[in-house]
C-alpha positions in Angstrom: 5.7 -14.4 14.0 5.8 -11.9 16.9 7.1 -9.2 14.5 4.2 -9.8 12.2 1.7 -9.6 15.0 3.3 -6.4 16.2 3.2 -4.9 12.7 -0.5 -5.8 12.3 -1.3 -4.3 15.7 0.6 -1.1 14.8 -1.4 -0.8 11.5 -4.7 -1.3 13.3 -3.9 1.3 16.0 -2.8 3.8 13.3 -6.0 3.3 11.4 -8.1 3.6 14.5 -6.4 6.8 15.6 -6.6 8.4 12.1 -10.3 7.4 11.9 -11.2 8.9 15.3 -9.2 12.0 14.4 -11.2 12.4 11.2 -14.4 11.8 13.2 -13.7 14.7 15.5 -12.5 16.8 12.5 -15.7 16.2 10.6 -17.8 16.9 13.7 -16.4 20.4 13.8 -16.4 21.1 10.1 -20.1 20.2 9.8 -21.1 21.5 13.2 -21.3 25.1 12.0 -23.5 24.0 9.1 -26.0 22.4 11.5 -26.1 25.1 14.1 -25.8 27.9 11.6 -29.4 29.2 12.0 -29.6 28.7 15.7 -26.3 30.3 16.5 -26.7 33.3 14.1 -30.2 34.0 15.4 -28.9 33.9 18.9 -26.2 36.5 18.3 -28.7 38.9 16.6 -28.7 38.1 12.9 -31.9 38.8 11.0 -33.8 35.9 9.4 -33.3 37.3 5.9 -29.5 37.5 6.4 -29.0 34.0 7.7 -27.9 32.3 4.4 -25.7 35.2 3.2 -23.9 35.7 6.6 -23.7 31.9 7.1 -21.9 31.5 3.8 -19.5 34.4 4.6 -18.6 32.8 8.0 -18.1 29.4 6.2 -15.8 31.2 3.7 -13.7 32.6 6.5 -13.3 29.1 7.9 -12.3 27.9 4.5 -9.7 30.7 4.1 -8.2 29.4 7.4 -8.2 25.9 6.1 -6.2 27.0 3.0 -3.5 28.5 5.2 -3.7 25.6 7.7 -3.5 23.1 4.9 -0.3 24.6 3.5 1.2 25.1 7.0 0.4 21.6 8.4 1.2 20.0 5.1 4.7 21.4 5.0 5.1 20.6 8.7 4.1 17.0 8.0 6.9 16.6 5.5 9.5 18.4 7.5 8.8 17.3 11.0 6.7 14.2 10.5 3.1 13.1 10.2 2.5 12.8 13.9 3.5 16.4 14.6 0.5 17.5 12.4 -1.9 15.2 14.2 -0.9 16.6 17.6 -0.7 20.3 16.5 -3.9 20.4 14.6 -6.0 18.8 17.4 -4.7 21.3 20.0 -5.6 24.3 17.8 -9.1 23.3 16.7 -10.1 21.9 20.1 -9.2 25.3 21.7 -11.1 27.1 18.9 -14.1 24.8 19.3 -14.4 25.5 23.0 -14.1 29.3 22.4 -16.8 29.1 19.8 -19.2 28.2 22.6 -18.8 31.6 24.2 -19.3 33.9 21.1 -21.8 36.8 21.4 -21.2 38.7 18.1 -20.5 38.0 14.4 -17.0 39.6 14.6 -15.8 37.2 17.2 -17.5 34.3 15.6 -15.7 35.1 12.3 -12.3 35.2 13.9 -12.9 31.9 15.8 -14.2 30.1 12.7 -11.0 31.2 10.9 -8.8 29.9 13.7 -10.8 26.6 13.8 -10.3 26.3 10.0 -6.5 26.6 10.4 -6.6 23.8 13.0 -9.0 21.6 11.1 -6.8 21.7 8.0 -4.2 19.2 9.2 -6.2 16.2 10.4 -7.4 14.3 7.3 -4.2 14.7 5.2 -1.8 13.6 7.9 -4.0 10.7 8.9 -4.4 9.4 5.3 -0.7 9.9 4.6 0.2 7.9 7.7 -2.2 5.1 7.0 -1.2 4.9 3.3 2.5 4.7 4.1 1.9 2.1 6.8 -0.1 -0.4 4.8 0.7 -2.7 1.9 -0.1 -1.2 -1.5 -2.8 -3.8 -2.4 -4.5 -3.3 1.0 -4.2 0.4 1.3 -7.7 1.1 0.0 -9.2 -0.8 2.9 -7.4 1.2 5.5 -8.3 4.6 4.0 -11.9 3.3 3.6 -12.1 2.7 7.4 -10.7 6.1 8.1 -13.1 7.9 5.8 -16.1 5.8 6.8 -15.7 6.2 10.5 -14.6 9.8 10.1 -17.7 11.0 8.2 -19.9 9.7 10.9 -18.6 12.6 13.0 -20.8 14.8 10.8 -23.9 12.7 11.6 -22.9 12.8 15.3 -22.7 16.6 15.1 -26.3 16.7 13.7 -27.5 14.4 16.4 -25.8 16.4 19.2 -27.4 19.6 17.9 -30.8 18.1 18.1 -30.5 17.4 21.9 -28.1 20.1 23.1 -27.8 23.9 22.7 -25.4 25.1 19.9 -23.0 26.3 22.6 -22.8 22.9 24.3 -22.3 21.3 20.9 -19.1 23.3 20.5 -17.9 22.4 24.0 -18.5 18.7 23.2 -16.4 19.0 20.1 -13.5 20.6 22.0 -13.7 17.9 24.7 -13.6 15.1 22.2 -10.4 16.7 20.7 -8.7 16.8 24.1 -9.5 13.1 24.7 -8.2 12.1 21.3 -5.0 13.9 22.0 -4.4 11.6 24.9 -5.1 8.5 22.8 -2.5 9.5 20.2 0.5 9.2 22.5 1.2 5.6 21.5 1.1 6.0 17.7 4.4 5.5 15.8 5.7 7.6 12.9 5.6 6.2 9.3 8.7 4.1 8.5 8.6 5.4 4.9 8.9 9.0 6.2 11.7 7.9 8.6 13.7 6.6 5.6 13.4 9.8 3.7 14.1 11.9 6.8 17.5 10.2 7.2 18.4 11.1 3.6 19.6 14.5 2.3 16.3 15.1 0.4 14.5 18.4 0.4 11.0 18.0 2.0 7.8 19.9 2.4 8.5 22.4 -0.5 5.0 23.6 -1.4 6.3 26.0 -4.1 7.9 23.0 -5.9 4.4 21.7 -6.6 3.4 25.1 -8.2 6.6 25.3 -10.2 6.6 21.7 -11.6 4.1 21.5 -14.5 3.3 17.8 -13.9 2.8 18.2 -10.1 0.8 21.4 -10.5 -1.5 19.7 -13.0 -2.1 16.8 -10.6 -2.7 19.3 -7.8 -5.3 21.2 -9.8 -7.0 18.0 -11.1 -7.4 16.6 -7.6 -8.9 19.9 -6.3 -11.5 20.0 -9.1 -12.4 16.3 -8.7 -13.3 16.9 -5.1 -15.1 20.2 -5.6 -18.7 18.8 -6.2 -18.7 17.1 -2.8 -18.3 20.2 -0.8 -20.6 22.2 -2.9 -23.3 19.6 -2.4 -22.8 19.6 1.4 -22.5 23.4 1.8 -25.3 24.5 -0.6 -27.8 21.8 -1.4 -27.8 20.1 2.0 -26.9 22.9 4.5 -29.4 25.1 2.6 -32.2 22.5 3.0 -34.6 24.9 4.7 -34.2 27.5 1.9 -34.5 24.9 -0.9 -37.5 23.3 0.8 -39.1 26.7 0.8 -38.3 27.2 -2.9 -39.8 23.8 -3.7 -43.0 24.8 -1.9 -42.9 22.2 0.9 -45.5 22.7 3.6 -43.2 21.3 6.2 -39.6 22.7 5.8 -36.7 20.2 6.2 -34.2 20.9 9.0 -30.5 21.4 8.3 -29.7 19.0 11.2 -31.8 16.1 9.9 -30.6 16.7 6.4 -26.9 16.6 7.4 -27.4 13.5 9.6 -29.2 11.6 6.8 -26.6 12.7 4.2 -23.6 11.5 6.2 -25.2 8.2 7.1 -25.3 7.4 3.4 -21.9 9.0 2.8 -20.4 6.5 5.2 -22.1 3.6 3.4 -21.0 5.1 0.1 -17.4 5.4 1.3 -17.3 1.7 2.0 -18.9 0.7 -1.3 -16.8 3.1 -3.4 -13.6 1.9 -1.8 -14.6 -1.7 -2.3 -15.4 -1.1 -5.9 -12.0 0.5 -6.3 -10.4 -2.6 -4.8 -12.5 -5.0 -6.9 -11.9 -3.2 -10.1 -8.3 -2.4 -9.2 -8.9 1.1 -10.3 -9.3 4.4 -8.4 -10.5 6.2 -11.5 -13.3 3.7 -12.4 -14.7 3.9 -8.9 -14.7 7.7 -8.9 -16.4 7.8 -12.3 -19.2 5.5 -11.1 -20.0 7.4 -7.9 -19.6 10.8 -9.5 -22.4 9.6 -11.9 -24.5 8.8 -8.8 -23.9 12.2 -7.4 -25.0 13.8 -10.7 -28.2 11.7 -10.7 -28.8 12.9 -7.1 -28.4 16.5 -8.1 -30.8 16.2 -11.0 -33.4 14.5 -8.9 -33.0 17.1 -6.1 -33.2 20.1 -8.3 -35.3 19.2 -11.3 -37.7 16.6 -9.8 -38.4 18.3 -6.4 -40.1 16.2 -3.7 -43.7 17.0 -2.8 -43.2 15.6 0.8 -40.6 15.8 3.5 -39.9 12.1 3.1 -39.3 12.5 -0.6 -36.9 15.4 0.1 -34.9 13.3 2.6 -34.8 10.5 0.1 -33.1 12.8 -2.4 -30.6 13.9 0.3 -29.7 10.2 0.8 -29.0 9.9 -2.9 -26.7 12.9 -2.8 -24.9 11.3 0.1 -24.5 8.1 -1.7 -22.7 9.9 -4.5 -20.3 11.7 -2.2 -18.5 8.3 -1.5 -16.1 9.4 -4.1 -14.3 11.4 -1.4 -12.8 8.3 0.3 -11.1 7.1 -2.9 -10.0 10.6 -3.9 -8.0 11.2 -0.7 -6.4 7.8 -1.2 -5.5 8.7 -4.7 -4.0 12.0 -3.6 -1.6 10.3 -1.2 -0.6 7.9 -4.1 0.1 10.7 -6.6 3.0 12.4 -4.9 6.4 11.4 -3.6 7.2 10.9 0.1 9.0 14.2 0.5 5.9 16.2 -0.5 3.2 13.7 0.1 1.9 15.2 3.4 2.1 18.7 1.8 -0.1 17.6 -1.1 -2.4 15.2 0.9 -3.0 17.8 3.6 -3.4 20.9 1.5 -5.5 19.5 -1.4 -8.6 18.6 0.7 -8.5 22.1 2.1 -8.2 23.7 -1.3 -11.2 21.5 -2.3 -13.2 23.0 0.5 -11.9 26.5 -0.2 -12.8 26.1 -3.9 -16.3 26.6 -2.5 -15.5 30.3 -2.1 -15.6 31.1 -5.8 -18.4 28.6 -6.4 -20.5 30.2 -3.6 -19.8 33.6 -5.0 -21.1 32.5 -8.4 -24.1 30.8 -6.8 -25.1 34.0 -4.9 -24.5 36.2 -8.0 -26.9 34.1 -10.1 -29.7 33.9 -7.5 -31.2 37.3 -8.3 -31.5 36.6 -12.0 -32.4 32.8 -12.1 -33.4 31.9 -8.6 -31.9 29.7 -6.0 -32.8 26.4 -7.7 -31.5 27.2 -11.2 -28.4 28.9 -9.7 -27.6 25.7 -7.8 -28.1 23.6 -11.0 -25.9 25.8 -13.1 -23.0 25.8 -10.6 -23.5 22.2 -9.3 -23.9 20.3 -12.5 -21.2 22.4 -14.2 -18.6 21.5 -11.6 -19.6 17.8 -11.7 -18.9 17.8 -15.5 -15.6 19.5 -15.0 -14.7 16.9 -12.3 -15.5 14.0 -14.6 -13.1 15.5 -17.2 -10.3 15.8 -14.5 -10.8 12.1 -13.5 -10.5 11.0 -17.1 -7.0 12.6 -17.4 -5.8 11.6 -13.9 -3.1 8.9 -13.7 -4.2 5.5 -12.2 -2.5 4.8 -8.9 -4.0 1.5 -7.7 -1.3 -0.6 -6.1 1.5 2.0 -6.5 4.5 1.6 -4.1 4.7 4.8 -2.1 8.4 4.5 -1.3 9.5 7.1 -3.9 10.5 10.8 -3.8 10.1 13.8 -6.1 13.3 15.5 -7.2 12.1 19.0 -6.4 15.5 20.5 -6.6 15.2 20.1 -10.4 11.5 20.7 -10.4 10.9 17.3 -11.9 10.1 13.9 -10.6 12.8 11.4 -10.1 13.6 9.1 -13.0 11.3 6.2 -12.0 8.3 8.4 -11.4 9.0 10.5 -14.5 9.0 7.5 -16.7 5.8 6.2 -15.0 4.0 9.5 -15.4 5.1 9.6 -19.1 3.7 6.2 -19.7 0.4 7.3 -18.2 0.2 10.5 -20.2 0.8 8.5 -23.5 -2.2 6.3 -22.7 -5.5 7.8 -23.8 -7.9 8.4 -20.8 -5.2 8.0 -18.2 
């Protein structure tokens, strides 16, 4: 009885710390988007260059997240999930505080890159730890709480930016990170990881994912599935003032209010999408449903533009409701890969999803001169949603999967159990 109570308490603490970590993580990832105009104007950027330079700075942050995702993912499989949680928070908290002192674009760019490296480790390590700690049939509820509480950090960033200067907003983010670091001292390592660590199994080999056709296919599928979410956030919502101007709104929407509304509905959507996944006992079905909602939101936003500010924010809310796919996706990622490369995959994939915005943003910017900002967003946004749906269709279902398995990366193939399981999925149409 005492052991059961202790186990439940450990699970709850793990979920709470992972959720608060993701809260701080999302605060900083989104903070740049909401203070983009204020901060860039303050360091001397011309009004006409705000969108272009803002996207360039965001891209440098995303480059940092690619490197950080690989680095912290490998570290999570070699040294443990907790090492990532501690290391990442130290790095991005320091970068956050330093961001509050920038006076030129060059320094701003370097610090956003460093912040990106630090931000890369938080979500993947937290989801991996929670997934390995909980029972298979209850796992979705735990990751739902992590994602739901975490995304509210984005709304908090928008709220803070409304009442504080952009420099103070960065200081607040760094301070929250330091406090979180102190709370994590009592968290225990995953027992699943401890079991694999005690065995002579190669861990954290990122190249093995690239060399193994099955693992590489899963890796690419998960990246493309998540791509529409970050494109929506970084173009349609962060660019709210520019789109409002293109739609001819008399009163332009603010990026801060747009981000805050978006993430309030993302948090609600995270809960509902995760519950649908649990009720239907299918990750794929839930992602299909909410990707459809996101597509509907894009169509309403771009092809049926609002005539009023209220109508514009209503469309932002619909976009946010579709982004709930993210909570189920990160759970699915942790279930697709064996324990010895789970942190590597679960930490790196969300950052590759974000970094996939780099080529998408390039295409978006290249199309603007010929078709305009609205049609450019429609071509890229709707195109990536369709591609995402195709990837979900061919993704193996993982609901209820036991995570106590490893990948035989020495032979660049999954172990016998997982190989047979993957083969059965591949022979089933639509799975």
